[in-house]
N, C-alpha and C positions, 0 to 999 in steps of 0.2 A: 535360679539356674538348676536344671535337673541333671544329676549325675548318672552316667550310664556306662555299661561295658558291652563288649561284643564277644560272643562265644561261638566260634565257627572255624572249622578246619580248612575252609576254602579261602585261600589268600586273596583271590580275585574279588570274591564277595565281601570280604572284610575291608578291602581297600575301597570298594564302592560305597559301602555303608559308612565308613569313616569320613569319606568325602561329603556324603549327605549330612552327617552330623555337624561337620565343620561349617556347612552352609546354613545351619539352623541355630539362631542365636540363643534359644532357650535351653539347648542341650549341650552338655559338656562330656566329652569322652575321657574316662579315667584310664581305661586299659582295654586291650584286646587279648583273647586267648584262643589257641587253636585246639583246645580240648577242655572238656567239662571239669576234669579233676583239678587242673590248675586254677580254674575259675572259682571252684568251691574253696580252695585254699585262700584265694584272694578275699573272698567274701567274709571269711572268718577273721581276717586280720585288718580289713579296711576300717579306717577311722572315719571315713565319710559315708553317709548313707547312699545306697545305690537305688536310684528311683526307677530306672528302666534297664532291663537286660534284653539285648537283641540276641536271639538264640536260634541256632540251626538245630535240626532234628538228627540227621544221620551223621554221627561222628564216631571215631574209633574209641574203644574202651568204655565210654558211657554215652548213651544217646541223650538228646535234648530233653526228652520226656523223663528219663531216669534222673537227669540233673534237677528237674523241677521237684521230683519226689524227694531229693536228697537235701534240699536247702529250704530255709524259711523265707518265703517270698511274700509274706503277709502284707508288707508295706512296699512291695516292689511290683512294677508292672512288667509282665513278660510279653515281648513282641517276638513271635516266631517268624522267621523267614526261611523258606525251604523250597527246594526244587520239586518236592513231592506234595501233591494235593491230598494224598490218601490219609495223611495224619491230621488233617484239619479238624474233623469231627472229634477225634479222641483228645486233641489238644485242648479243646474248649471245656472238657471235663475237669481240667486243671485250672480253670478260670483265667486263661491267658487273655491279655488285652486285645491282641489282634494277631492275624495269621496272614503273612504276605508270601506270595509266590515269586521265586526268582525267575528271571532277573527283575529286580525291584526298580521302579522308576521313582523320581523324586516326589511327584504328586501323590503317589500312593504312600510313600514313606511319610510325608508330611501329614496325611490323614491319620496315620497310625499314631504319630506324635500328638495330634489333637485329641485322640481317644485317651491316650495316656495322661495328658494334662487334665482332662475332665475327670478321669478316675482318681487322680491324685488331688483333686480339688483346687486346681489352679484357677484363680479368679479371672473374670472377664477383663479386668483392667490390665492384669499381667499379660493376658493373651493379646490385647490390643497393643501393648507395648512391643510385643514381639513382631507384630505385623508392621508397626511403625519402623522398627529397626531394620526389618527386611526391606521395606520400601526405600529406606534411606540408603542401604547398601546398593540397591539397584540404581539409584541416582548417581552414585559415585563410580568412577571408572575402576574396573577390576582388572588391572593389567596382568595379573597372574592367572586369571581364569576367564579370559574373554571368549567370545563365541563368533561363529560364522553362520550365516544363513545360506542354505543350499536347497536347490529345487531338484526333486527326483524326476524320473521319466514320466510319471503320471501328472506332474505339475504341482504336486504337494510341496510345500515349503517347510523345512525343518530348521530349528536352531540347534546347533551342535557346539558344545564347548570344546575348545582346543584340547583341554586336558582330558577329555573323554574319548578322544580318537585312539582306538586300539590298533587298527590295521587298515591300510589303504591298498587296494589291489587294482592294477590296470587291466581292463578288459577291452582290448582293441580301442574303440573310440569312446569308451566309457571308463569310469572308475567306480569301485565299490568301497564305501566308507563304513567301517564297523565301529560301533560304540557299545557300551554296556546294555543299552536298551533297544537298539535298532540297527539295521543295515540299510543304507541308502545307496542307490545306484544313480549316478548323474552323468550327463553328457559333457565330458571335458577330458583333458589330458592330465596325466600324472604331473607333468612339469608345471602346468598352469595352476593346478590345485595346490601343490606343495609350496609354490611361491607365495601363496596367500596365508600360509600357516607359519607362525613364529618358529624359529629353529629350536628353541628350548623345548618344544612339545613333540615334534615329529622329526624322524630321521629316515632318509631313503636308504634302503639296504640292497636294492636290486632294481633293474629297469622296470619291473612290474610290481614292486612292493615297497611300502613305507610303513613304519610302525610308530606307535606312541611310546616315547621313552619311558614313561612311568609304568608301562605294562610289560617291560622286559623281565623275564624270569631267569634265563641263562643264555650265554653266548658260546657258540663253538666256531670252528673254522669256517664252516659252510652254511650255518643256519642259526637262527635265534628262536628260542622257545618263549612263547608269550604266556602271561598269566590268564589263560583262557583254555582250560582243559589241556589237551595235548597239542594244541595248535602251534605249528612252527612255520617260519618263513625263511626263504633262502637268502644267502648273502652272495651277491655277484662279485666277480673278480675285481671289477673297477671300484667296488665300494668297501673292500676289506679294510683299507686304511681308515675310513670314516668309522667303521664299526669298532675298530680297535680303541678308538677314543671314547667309547661309550661305557667303559668299565667304571667310571666315576658316578654313573647314574643308577647303579644297581645297589 
């Protein structure tokens, strides 16, 4: 098992990467930090070896590159994930394992993990064991993170996990479904689509809007702020009582 930490001041990205790590049997998340200074303090006292650090670049007080300069990462693989491509060339001067661009999808994340395993000398047998574990999980029903297949206007079919649904918006005879990796527009009604999603994942807040419960950042009388930049969705009058019951999911 490889121990890792996340250093990123973006709550949304941290939550997404944490979910990717949870789905990967060979990696264990020890802690997350929203600034580099706290991460450095943790590294100095941690009694467990840190094999992988998932690191953002642009952070307050200390940047990701300054963080690398400040710690001994000789036996640790650094995987940078950033919304800025401009730091990629400079980052490789610090011998980082990989450089991912946000938003990161799981396929690209898993490729980075494979690079880290190779750099750390993980054997082929251990690697095969991870694949077997992953295949076994796919055979077993995952009631807490099931998915739905939807077809967009072009006819392409996408598999979307219920837990990855951030926002659903009604657009006349269509709805737009937003996830961390894509936006899909499909020909259906809000009512018909919502009925297919378990209540634990999504809540309707307005005639034209529904949101993923796990992506709520804050709730006010007339709107809800999501963990996606400054995006907010309205709360309709007839949905206010439903929204009041959401305080236990934040």
